[in-house]
C-alpha positions as CSV (number, residue, x, y, z in Angstrom):
1,M,2.8,5.8,44.2
2,M,1.0,2.7,42.9
3,R,2.7,1.1,39.9
4,L,0.7,0.8,36.7
5,N,1.4,-1.2,33.6
6,I,0.6,1.0,30.7
7,A,0.6,-0.5,27.2
8,P,1.6,1.5,24.1
9,A,-1.3,3.3,22.5
10,P,-2.3,1.6,19.1
11,W,-2.5,5.1,17.7
12,P,-2.0,8.6,19.0
13,G,-5.0,9.6,21.1
14,A,-6.5,6.1,21.4
15,P,-9.0,5.7,24.2
16,V,-7.7,4.4,27.5
17,V,-9.2,1.4,29.1
18,V,-8.2,0.5,32.7
19,L,-8.5,-3.1,33.7
20,S,-9.2,-3.8,37.4
21,A,-9.2,-7.3,38.9
22,G,-11.2,-8.8,41.8
23,L,-10.1,-9.7,45.3
24,G,-7.0,-11.5,44.1
25,G,-5.8,-8.1,42.9
26,G,-3.5,-9.3,40.1
27,G,-3.4,-7.4,36.8
28,G,-2.5,-10.7,35.2
29,Y,-6.2,-11.7,35.5
30,W,-6.8,-9.9,32.2
31,L,-3.9,-11.5,30.3
32,A,-6.1,-13.4,27.8
33,Q,-8.2,-10.3,26.9
34,R,-5.2,-8.1,26.1
35,A,-4.5,-9.3,22.5
36,A,-8.1,-8.4,21.4
37,L,-8.3,-5.1,23.4
38,E,-4.9,-3.6,22.7
39,E,-5.5,-3.4,19.0
40,Q,-8.1,-0.7,19.7
41,Y,-7.3,0.8,23.1
42,Q,-4.5,1.8,25.3
43,L,-4.7,-0.6,28.1
44,V,-3.7,0.1,31.7
45,S,-3.6,-2.8,34.1
46,Y,-2.2,-3.0,37.7
47,D,-1.8,-5.1,40.8
48,H,-4.0,-3.6,43.5
49,N,-2.2,-2.1,46.4
50,G,-1.1,-4.8,48.9
51,T,-0.7,-7.4,46.1
52,G,1.9,-8.4,43.5
53,E,4.0,-5.5,42.2
54,N,2.4,-3.2,44.7
55,A,2.9,-5.4,47.7
56,G,3.2,-3.9,51.1
57,P,1.2,-3.5,54.4
58,L,-2.1,-1.7,54.1
59,P,-3.5,0.8,56.7
60,A,-6.0,-0.4,59.3
61,D,-8.8,1.7,57.9
62,Y,-8.4,0.7,54.3
63,S,-11.5,1.3,52.3
64,L,-13.0,1.2,48.8
65,A,-12.7,5.0,48.5
66,T,-9.0,4.6,49.3
67,M,-8.6,2.0,46.6
68,A,-10.3,4.2,44.0
69,G,-8.2,7.2,45.1
70,E,-5.0,5.3,44.8
71,L,-5.9,4.3,41.2
72,F,-6.9,7.8,40.3
73,S,-3.8,9.4,41.7
74,A,-1.6,6.9,39.8
75,L,-3.4,7.5,36.6
76,Q,-3.1,11.3,37.1
77,A,0.6,10.9,37.7
78,A,0.9,9.0,34.4
79,G,-0.9,11.8,32.6
80,I,-4.1,9.9,32.0
81,A,-7.1,12.3,32.6
82,R,-9.9,10.3,31.1
83,F,-10.5,6.6,30.8
84,A,-13.0,3.7,30.7
85,L,-12.8,1.1,33.4
86,V,-13.5,-2.7,33.1
87,G,-13.7,-4.2,36.6
88,H,-14.4,-7.7,37.9
89,A,-16.1,-8.1,41.3
90,L,-14.0,-5.9,43.6
91,G,-12.7,-4.2,40.5
92,A,-16.2,-3.4,39.5
93,L,-16.8,-1.7,42.9
94,I,-13.7,0.4,42.4
95,G,-15.2,1.5,39.0
96,L,-18.4,2.5,40.7
97,Q,-16.5,4.4,43.3
98,L,-14.5,6.3,40.7
99,A,-17.6,7.1,38.6
100,L,-19.1,8.7,41.7
101,D,-16.0,10.4,43.1
102,R,-14.4,11.4,39.7
103,P,-17.2,11.6,37.2
104,E,-15.2,13.9,34.9
105,A,-12.5,11.2,34.5
106,V,-14.6,8.1,33.9
107,S,-15.9,7.8,30.3
108,A,-17.6,4.4,30.7
109,L,-17.8,1.4,32.9
110,A,-18.0,-2.4,32.3
111,L,-19.0,-4.1,35.5
112,V,-18.5,-7.8,35.6
113,N,-20.1,-9.6,38.5
114,G,-20.5,-6.5,40.5
115,W,-23.2,-5.4,43.0
116,L,-24.8,-2.5,44.9
117,S,-24.2,-4.0,48.3
118,L,-23.1,-7.4,49.4
119,S,-25.8,-10.0,49.2
120,P,-26.4,-12.3,52.3
121,H,-25.4,-15.2,50.1
122,T,-22.1,-13.7,49.1
123,R,-21.4,-12.6,52.7
124,R,-22.0,-16.2,53.8
125,C,-19.5,-17.5,51.2
126,F,-16.9,-15.1,52.4
127,Q,-17.5,-16.0,56.0
128,V,-16.8,-19.6,55.1
129,R,-13.6,-18.6,53.2
130,E,-12.4,-16.5,56.1
131,R,-12.8,-19.4,58.5
132,L,-10.7,-21.5,56.1
133,L,-8.1,-18.7,56.0
134,H,-7.9,-18.5,59.8
135,A,-7.8,-22.3,60.3
136,G,-5.6,-23.3,57.4
137,G,-3.8,-20.2,56.2
138,A,-3.0,-19.3,52.6
139,Q,-3.1,-22.9,51.4
140,A,-6.6,-23.5,52.6
141,W,-7.8,-20.2,51.1
142,V,-6.2,-20.9,47.7
143,E,-7.3,-24.5,47.5
144,A,-10.9,-23.7,48.3
145,Q,-11.1,-20.8,45.9
146,P,-11.9,-22.8,42.7
147,L,-14.8,-24.4,44.4
148,F,-16.5,-21.0,44.6
149,L,-15.5,-20.0,41.0
150,Y,-15.5,-22.8,38.5
151,P,-18.0,-25.4,37.2
152,A,-17.3,-28.9,38.6
153,E,-16.9,-30.6,35.2
154,W,-14.4,-28.0,34.1
155,M,-12.3,-28.5,37.3
156,A,-12.5,-32.3,37.2
157,A,-11.0,-32.3,33.7
158,R,-8.2,-30.0,34.7
159,L,-6.9,-31.1,38.0
160,P,-3.1,-30.8,37.1
161,R,-3.7,-27.2,35.8
162,L,-5.6,-26.2,39.0
163,E,-2.8,-27.7,41.2
164,A,-0.2,-25.7,39.3
165,E,-2.3,-22.5,39.6
166,D,-2.7,-23.2,43.3
167,A,1.0,-23.5,43.8
168,L,1.6,-20.2,41.9
169,A,-1.2,-18.4,43.9
170,I,0.3,-19.6,47.2
171,S,3.8,-18.4,46.3
172,H,2.4,-15.0,45.4
173,F,-0.2,-14.8,48.2
174,Q,-0.9,-11.2,49.2
175,G,-0.7,-12.0,52.9
176,K,-3.5,-12.7,55.5
177,E,-3.6,-9.2,56.9
178,N,-3.8,-7.5,53.5
179,L,-6.4,-9.9,52.3
180,L,-8.6,-9.4,55.3
181,K,-8.4,-5.6,55.0
182,R,-9.3,-5.7,51.3
183,L,-12.1,-8.1,52.0
184,Q,-13.4,-5.9,54.8
185,A,-13.4,-2.9,52.4
186,L,-15.3,-5.0,49.9
187,K,-17.9,-6.1,52.4
188,Q,-18.6,-2.6,53.6
189,A,-19.1,-1.1,50.2
190,D,-22.7,0.0,49.6
191,F,-23.8,2.0,46.5
192,S,-27.6,1.6,47.0
193,R,-28.1,5.3,47.8
194,R,-25.7,6.7,45.2
195,A,-25.8,4.5,42.1
196,S,-28.5,6.6,40.5
197,A,-26.0,9.5,40.2
198,I,-23.7,7.5,37.9
199,A,-24.0,9.3,34.5
200,C,-21.5,7.5,32.3
201,P,-22.5,4.7,29.9
202,T,-22.4,1.4,31.9
203,L,-22.4,-2.2,30.7
204,I,-23.2,-4.8,33.4
205,I,-22.1,-8.4,32.7
206,S,-23.1,-11.4,34.9
207,A,-23.0,-15.1,34.9
208,A,-26.3,-16.9,35.4
209,D,-24.7,-19.8,37.3
210,D,-22.3,-17.8,39.5
211,L,-22.0,-19.5,42.9
212,L,-20.4,-16.6,44.7
213,V,-22.3,-13.6,43.4
214,P,-25.9,-14.3,42.4
215,A,-26.8,-13.0,38.9
216,S,-29.7,-11.2,40.6
217,C,-27.1,-8.8,42.0
218,S,-26.3,-7.5,38.5
219,R,-30.0,-7.2,37.7
220,V,-30.5,-5.0,40.8
221,L,-27.4,-3.0,39.8
222,Q,-28.7,-2.4,36.3
223,T,-32.0,-1.2,37.7
224,A,-30.2,1.3,39.9
225,I,-27.9,2.8,37.2
226,P,-29.7,5.0,34.7
227,G,-29.2,4.0,31.1
228,S,-27.2,0.9,31.9
229,Q,-27.3,-2.3,30.0
230,L,-27.2,-5.9,31.3
231,V,-25.8,-9.0,29.6
232,E,-26.4,-12.2,31.5
233,I,-24.4,-15.2,30.3
234,R,-25.3,-18.9,30.9
235,G,-22.5,-21.3,31.8
236,A,-19.8,-18.7,32.6
237,A,-19.6,-19.1,36.4
238,M,-17.9,-16.5,38.6
239,P,-14.9,-15.4,36.6
240,V,-16.9,-14.9,33.4
241,T,-13.6,-14.1,31.6
242,S,-12.3,-17.5,32.8
243,P,-12.6,-20.4,32.0
244,T,-15.6,-20.0,29.8
245,P,-15.3,-19.0,26.1
246,I,-17.9,-16.3,26.3
247,P,-19.1,-14.4,23.2
248,L,-17.7,-11.0,22.5
249,I,-19.3,-8.3,24.6
250,P,-19.2,-5.0,22.6
251,F,-18.8,-1.5,24.0
252,Y,-19.1,0.4,20.7
253,A,-16.4,3.0,20.7
254,T,-15.6,4.8,17.4
255,G,-17.0,1.7,15.7
256,C,-14.6,-0.7,17.3
257,P,-15.6,-3.4,19.8
258,L,-14.2,-3.6,23.2
259,C,-14.6,-7.2,24.1
260,C,-14.1,-9.7,26.9
261,R,-12.7,-13.0,25.6
262,S,-12.0,-16.3,27.2
263,P,-8.5,-16.8,28.6
264,G,-6.5,-19.8,27.7
265,R,-5.3,-21.2,24.4
266,P,-7.5,-21.0,21.3
267,D,-7.9,-24.8,21.4
268,E,-9.6,-24.5,24.8
269,R,-12.3,-22.2,23.5
270,R,-14.6,-25.1,22.8
271,D,-14.1,-26.6,26.3
272,K,-17.5,-25.7,27.8
273,P,-20.5,-24.6,25.8
274,H,-21.6,-21.2,27.0
275,G,-24.9,-20.9,25.2
276,P,-26.4,-17.5,24.2
277,A,-26.5,-14.6,26.5
278,R,-29.5,-15.2,28.8
279,R,-30.7,-11.6,28.5
280,C,-29.7,-8.2,27.4
281,L,-31.8,-5.6,29.1
282,P,-31.3,-2.1,27.9
283,R,-32.9,0.6,30.0
284,P,-34.0,3.9,28.6
285,G,-31.2,6.3,28.4
286,P,-28.3,7.6,26.3
287,T,-26.9,5.4,23.6
288,T,-23.7,3.5,24.3
289,A,-22.4,4.3,20.8
290,G,-19.0,5.9,21.1
291,W,-18.9,5.9,24.9
292,I,-15.3,4.7,25.4
293,S,-13.9,7.6,23.4
294,R,-15.7,10.3,25.4
């Protein structure tokens, strides 16, 4: 059974929010958001199967449906029957899959840099990264990753930090075979025919200057999911939650905001101006008020 990290509930019956990372798979991706979120929600984070605390070989036919099923089974075993999910990239796809496969369990979604199906541009980026992995192994994959994620000026000012993060990522690398299986599952995911069936309140968050996943992917996703809302942020780049100090993104749940905050120390929150959200495009549909607590 996949291991989950379940925080204490701030009060009995507090709504549960599951945090699901991207291709790296590490639950630590959400560390900087936890302080703000755990005051209002019971947080569940986890390392995806094949990574971190859940390391181990993955089956040859590993799929997104399997990823979603693993998470659902682990939540059920922990006694969690209903939850909201905040997912980044691959984590967003897992959220979409769960909302379709287990609609009774998913109260709301927040999809950060997600998509309906892989864009040709993102596919090209991953092809380049795969070639680097085959040619140079884990070190080449890890060292190239920031180039697809972060703004150049931000990286240039933090070279020692990036080098330290590279060393840590290499030491905890999920393994070439697992990475390729997870990447293949990501590339094969296609929700273009089913997204209209998603009924839970959905917030879609994108970065206008994302190099890896064009912001247009989130616009297409918002058009496909009835009643969803889109917030597009300038200057956030791919991670959105890192390194940029983005404004609070509310999901209104029992009057309390669920927010995405910048990681890093408070003194870094002025590092890169983010500007206002480029657009917030509500589509006709049910209100998002109180959605996390449903």
